[in-house]
C-alpha positions in Angstrom: -18.5 -1.5 -31.3 -15.2 0.1 -30.3 -16.3 3.4 -30.1 -19.5 2.6 -28.7 -17.2 0.7 -25.7 -14.8 3.4 -25.4 -17.6 6.0 -24.8 -19.6 3.9 -22.3 -16.4 3.0 -20.4 -15.1 6.9 -19.8 -18.4 8.1 -19.4 -18.9 5.1 -16.2 -15.5 6.4 -15.2 -16.5 10.1 -15.2 -20.0 9.3 -13.5 -17.7 7.1 -10.6 -15.8 10.0 -10.4 -17.9 12.7 -9.9 -19.9 10.4 -7.1 -16.6 9.9 -5.4 -16.4 13.5 -5.1 -19.6 14.6 -3.8 -18.8 11.7 -1.5 -15.9 12.9 -0.1 -16.1 16.4 0.2 -19.9 16.9 0.5 -21.7 13.8 1.6 -19.4 11.9 4.1 -19.3 12.9 7.7 -16.0 13.4 9.4 -17.0 15.2 12.6 -16.3 13.4 16.3 -19.7 12.5 17.9 -20.5 15.7 19.9 -20.1 13.8 23.3 -16.7 13.6 22.7 -15.9 17.3 21.8 -13.5 18.9 24.5 -11.6 15.6 24.6 -8.8 13.9 23.9 -9.6 12.6 20.7 -11.0 15.8 19.8 -8.7 17.4 16.9 -9.3 20.9 17.9 -7.7 20.3 21.8 -4.2 19.6 20.0 -4.6 21.7 16.9 -4.8 24.7 15.6 -7.3 26.6 13.5 -5.4 26.2 10.2 -3.7 22.8 11.3 -7.6 21.7 11.6 -8.7 23.1 8.2 -5.5 21.5 6.6 -6.1 17.9 7.8 -9.5 17.8 6.7 -8.8 19.2 3.3 -5.9 17.1 2.6 -7.4 14.5 3.8 -10.4 14.6 1.2 -8.0 15.4 -1.6 -5.7 12.2 -0.9 -8.6 9.8 -0.6 -10.0 11.3 -3.7 -7.1 10.2 -5.4 -6.5 6.7 -4.3 -10.1 6.1 -5.3 -9.7 7.3 -8.8 -6.3 5.9 -9.3 -7.2 2.4 -9.4 -10.6 2.4 -11.7 -7.9 5.2 -13.7 -5.8 2.0 -14.6 -8.4 -0.1 -15.4 -9.6 2.2 -18.3 -6.4 2.2 -18.9 -5.9 -1.4 -19.8 -8.9 -1.6 -21.5 -7.8 0.7 -23.6 -4.6 -1.1 -24.7 -6.7 -3.9 -25.3 -9.5 -2.5 -27.3 -7.6 0.0 -29.7 -5.0 -2.9 -30.6 -2.0 -1.7 -28.7 -1.7 -4.7 -27.1 -1.9 -6.7 -30.3 0.7 -4.4 -31.8 3.0 -4.8 -29.0 3.1 -8.7 -29.4 3.7 -8.5 -32.6 6.4 -6.0 -32.1 8.2 -8.2 -29.9 7.6 -11.5 -32.2 9.2 -9.2 -34.7 12.1 -8.5 -33.1 13.5 -11.1 -31.1 13.4 -15.0 -31.5 13.2 -16.0 -27.7 9.9 -16.0 -26.6 11.5 -15.4 -22.8 12.4 -12.0 -24.5 9.6 -11.2 -26.3 7.8 -11.5 -22.9 10.4 -9.4 -21.4 9.9 -6.7 -24.3 6.5 -6.6 -24.0 6.3 -6.4 -20.4 8.6 -3.5 -20.4 6.9 -1.4 -23.1 3.7 -2.3 -21.6 5.2 -1.1 -18.3 6.4 2.0 -19.6 3.1 3.3 -21.2 1.6 2.6 -18.2 4.9 4.7 -16.0 4.1 7.7 -18.6 0.6 7.7 -18.5 0.6 8.2 -14.8 3.5 9.6 -14.2 1.5 13.4 -14.2 -0.8 11.9 -11.7 1.6 11.1 -9.4 3.3 14.4 -9.8 0.1 16.6 -9.0 -0.1 14.3 -5.6 3.6 15.0 -4.8 3.1 19.0 -5.3 -0.1 18.8 -3.4 1.9 16.8 -0.4 4.5 19.7 -1.2 2.2 22.4 -0.9 0.5 21.2 2.5 3.9 20.5 4.0 3.7 16.6 4.1 6.8 16.0 1.5 10.2 18.1 1.7 11.6 16.3 -0.9 13.0 17.8 -4.0 11.9 17.2 -7.5 15.3 15.4 -8.5 14.8 13.2 -5.3 11.7 12.4 -6.0 11.9 11.7 -10.0 14.6 9.1 -8.7 12.2 7.5 -6.3 10.1 7.1 -9.2 12.2 5.7 -11.7 14.0 3.3 -9.5 10.3 2.0 -8.4 10.1 1.9 -11.9 13.1 -0.5 -12.8 11.9 -2.6 -9.7 8.3 -3.4 -10.5 9.6 -4.0 -14.1 12.3 -6.6 -13.1 9.5 -8.2 -10.5 6.6 -8.0 -12.9 8.7 -9.5 -16.1 9.9 -12.4 -14.1 6.4 -13.1 -12.3 5.0 -12.9 -16.2 7.4 -15.2 -17.8 7.0 -17.7 -15.2 3.2 -17.5 -15.6 2.7 -17.3 -19.4 5.0 -20.2 -19.6 2.9 -22.2 -17.3 -0.1 -21.3 -19.1 1.0 -22.0 -22.3 2.3 -25.5 -20.6 -0.6 -26.2 -18.7 -3.9 -24.0 -19.8 -5.7 -25.8 -17.5 -3.8 -25.8 -14.3 -1.3 -23.1 -14.6 -2.8 -20.9 -11.8 -2.4 -23.6 -9.1 1.5 -24.3 -10.3 1.9 -20.3 -10.2 0.7 -20.3 -7.2 3.0 -22.9 -5.3 5.6 -20.9 -7.3 4.6 -18.0 -5.5 5.0 -19.5 -2.1 9.3 -19.5 -2.2 9.1 -16.3 -4.1 6.9 -14.3 -1.9 9.3 -15.3 1.0 12.7 -14.8 -0.6 11.1 -10.8 -1.7 10.3 -10.9 1.6 13.5 -11.5 2.9 15.7 -9.9 0.4 12.8 -6.6 1.1 15.2 -4.6 4.1 18.4 -5.4 3.1 18.0 -5.1 -0.8 15.2 -3.0 -1.9 14.4 -0.7 0.6 18.1 0.4 0.5 17.5 1.9 -3.0 15.4 4.5 -1.7 16.8 5.6 1.8 19.8 5.2 3.8 19.3 2.9 7.1 21.8 2.7 10.1 21.7 1.3 13.4 19.6 4.1 15.9 22.3 6.5 16.7 20.6 7.7 20.0 22.8 4.9 21.8 20.5 5.7 25.3 17.6 5.4 23.3 18.5 2.1 22.4 19.3 0.7 25.3 16.0 1.3 26.5 14.2 0.1 23.4 16.5 -3.1 23.5 15.4 -3.5 27.0 11.9 -3.7 26.0 12.4 -6.3 23.7 14.3 -8.6 26.0 11.3 -8.1 28.2 9.3 -9.0 25.1 11.6 -12.0 24.4 12.8 -10.8 21.5 15.9 -11.5 20.2 17.2 -7.9 19.0 20.7 -6.4 18.8 19.6 -3.2 16.9 16.8 -0.9 15.9 17.1 0.6 12.9 17.0 4.6 11.4 16.0 5.5 8.1 16.7 9.1 7.3 13.0 10.5 6.0 13.4 14.2 7.0 14.7 14.8 3.3 11.5 13.7 1.9 8.9 14.2 4.3 7.5 15.5 7.6 5.3 12.4 8.4 5.8 10.0 11.5 6.2 6.5 11.2 7.6 3.0 12.5 7.4 -0.2 11.0 8.5 -4.1 11.5 9.8 -5.5 7.8 11.3 -8.3 7.0 11.2 -12.1 7.6 14.0 -14.9 9.4 17.2 -13.3 10.3 16.4 -10.3 8.1 13.8 -9.1 10.3 14.1 -5.4 11.2 12.1 -2.6 13.6 12.7 0.7 11.4 12.1 4.2 12.9 12.0 6.9 10.4 14.1 9.9 11.9 11.3 12.2 11.7 9.3 10.1 14.5 12.9 10.3 16.4 12.6 14.6 16.0 8.7 15.0 17.1 8.5 12.4 20.0 9.7 12.2 23.3 11.6 8.6 24.6 8.2 7.4 26.4 6.0 8.3 23.3 9.0 6.4 21.2 8.8 3.3 23.6 5.0 2.9 22.9 5.6 2.9 19.4 8.2 0.5 19.7 6.2 -1.7 21.9 3.4 -1.5 19.2 5.6 -2.8 16.5 7.0 -5.2 18.6 3.9 -6.6 19.3 4.1 -7.2 15.4 7.1 -9.6 15.8 5.5 -11.1 19.1 2.2 -12.0 17.5 3.9 -13.0 14.4 1.3 -10.5 12.1 4.0 -11.0 9.5 3.9 -14.3 9.0 0.1 -14.0 9.6 -0.2 -11.3 6.5 2.2 -13.8 4.1 -0.5 -17.0 5.1 -3.1 -14.5 3.8 -1.6 -13.2 1.2 -1.3 -16.4 -0.2 -4.5 -17.6 0.4 -5.9 -14.7 -1.7 -3.7 -15.6 -4.5 -4.6 -18.6 -4.6 -7.9 -17.7 -5.1 -7.4 -14.7 -7.4 -5.3 -16.7 -9.8 -8.1 -19.5 -9.7 -10.7 -16.3 -10.3 -8.5 -14.7 -12.6 -8.1 -17.9 -14.9 -12.2 -18.4 -14.8 -12.8 -14.8 -15.6 -10.0 -14.7 -18.5 -11.7 -17.5 -20.2 -15.2 -16.0 -19.9 -14.0 -12.8 -21.4 -12.4 -13.9 -24.2 -14.9 -16.6 -25.4 -17.6 -13.7 -25.3 -15.1 -10.5 -25.9 -12.5 -12.3 -27.5 -12.8 -9.9 -31.2 -13.2 -6.3 -29.1 -10.3 -7.0 -27.1 -8.7 -8.9 -30.1 -7.8 -11.6 -28.6 -7.8 -15.3 -29.4 -6.6 -17.1 -26.2 -5.3 -16.3 -23.0 -2.2 -18.2 -23.9 -0.9 -15.2 -25.9 1.0 -12.4 -24.5 -1.0 -9.8 -25.7 -3.8 -11.2 -23.3 -1.6 -9.5 -20.2 -3.3 -6.1 -19.6 -6.6 -8.3 -19.1 -5.1 -10.5 -16.6 -4.0 -7.4 -14.5 -6.9 -5.8 -15.3 -9.0 -8.8 -13.6 -6.2 -9.0 -11.1 -6.3 -5.7 -10.2 -10.4 -5.5 -9.7 -9.9 -8.4 -7.7 -7.2 -6.9 -5.6 -9.3 -4.1 -4.5 -12.6 -5.8 -4.1 -10.3 -7.7 -1.3 -9.2 -4.4 0.3 -12.1 -4.8 3.0 -11.1 -8.0 3.8 -7.2 -7.7 4.1 -7.8 -4.3 5.8 -10.1 -5.7 8.3 -7.8 -8.0 9.1 -4.9 -5.5 9.8 -7.1 -3.1 11.2 -7.5 -6.1 14.5 -3.7 -6.6 14.4 -3.1 -3.1 14.8 -5.7 -2.9 17.5 -4.6 -5.8 19.4 -0.4 -4.3 19.1 -2.2 -1.0 20.5 -3.2 -3.1 23.4 0.1 -5.0 23.5 1.5 -1.8 23.8 -0.2 -0.7 26.6 0.3 -3.6 28.9 3.9 -3.2 27.9 4.5 -0.1 28.4 1.8 1.0 30.8 1.8 4.5 29.7 -1.7 5.6 28.0 -0.3 9.3 28.4 2.6 8.4 26.2 -0.3 6.5 23.9 -2.3 9.5 23.7 0.2 12.3 22.4 2.1 9.7 20.2 -1.4 9.4 18.2 -2.1 13.2 18.7 1.5 13.7 16.9 0.9 11.3 14.4 -2.7 12.3 13.2 -0.9 16.5 13.4 2.4 15.3 11.2 0.6 13.6 8.5 -3.0 15.6 8.4 -4.8 12.6 9.1 -8.3 12.8 9.8 -9.3 11.8 13.4 -12.7 10.0 11.7 -12.3 9.3 8.1 -15.3 8.4 5.8 -16.5 4.8 6.1 -15.7 3.8 2.7 -12.3 5.1 3.3 -11.9 3.3 6.0 -13.2 -0.2 4.3 -11.1 0.4 1.5 -8.1 2.4 2.4 -7.5 2.0 5.9 -5.5 -0.5 7.3 -5.5 1.1 10.7 -7.9 1.9 13.3 -9.0 5.6 13.1 -7.1 7.7 15.3 -10.4 8.5 16.9 -11.4 4.6 17.8 -7.5 4.1 18.9 -7.4 7.1 21.5 -10.6 5.4 23.0 -9.1 2.3 23.2 -5.9 4.0 25.3 -9.0 6.0 27.6 -10.3 2.3 28.0 -7.4 0.8 29.1 -6.8 3.7 31.4 -10.5 3.5 33.0 -9.7 -0.5 33.6 -6.3 -0.1 34.7 -5.7 3.2 36.4 
């Protein structure tokens, strides 16, 4: 039974990998419409031949890794369950520790460590590819340090969540998902609040924008938008990447508008002001809070579905998974498998909402700055620096892209220019 399951699971995964490879590298059409050739959305007008080839190749490789990574994680959790490894980790914890919460913490640690070790080679390959295409500039020691920090941060968060959830599952097997969701509300807000001041600085150095003349322009823009802001933050990313970025993070008094130093080094003031106006739109239209509300709604539905799915899976396949009930910590890989599938399935919804918000932010920035030329050149430079496709494949847009394609964004600018100039 186990061997049959293993062969079927690996076979399906390999078939999926082959299908995704054919789709991304040979099936998907990423060319721009003929009518747009020679316009500002045509990458041939702002990228040289080598950069254009690199952008297509790198985008395909990056998208391929995205699509295989999550199903590979599902395969990992399935193997941990079916081979009895999960059960052995559970027994090991109970033999080593008396307190249940310590047993749970130990189980989460060993499962997290195993996942980290198994996926580290894949992460390393992605890192080397990014280096070879000139996106990453990060030294191996720095890359490894970031991976280790991420492991410990993820472990701490996961251990807290799992300890609470499994305590609830044991205390209230029928309503644990509801109580867990209620507790997730303050926990989510707390994590969002500390993110800019506790978690993010573990990876990078943040400091007030050093270009005071530019800062004055940005703060004047913020004042025009009725945004209370005293500082714009700069983060040292040039030691790690050549890509450009800016973002809004945090909630309440810890909200921050952050610029990568690569953005500051590559864009002129007008382009940066457009980018900043875009980020301010997220604050003005409260996209962060809408995002939190949407996340909590999906969490409620997800926990409810996970409860139903776990009960059914254990009832029908308990012998195969070596599980007797969802209360035992050995069921955690099944829990993580189900939640990972649900999160992946929810990607089209969350990405669609995000793309709508990003479009609204672009529209807001255009009205705020009234500088379509700066908007177009900033989008072109973002595409070139990140080696991103102007018109990515449909499945990539659906499952991966939280922003509209650069083709769509530049067309939006051209439409604005037509209507207002």
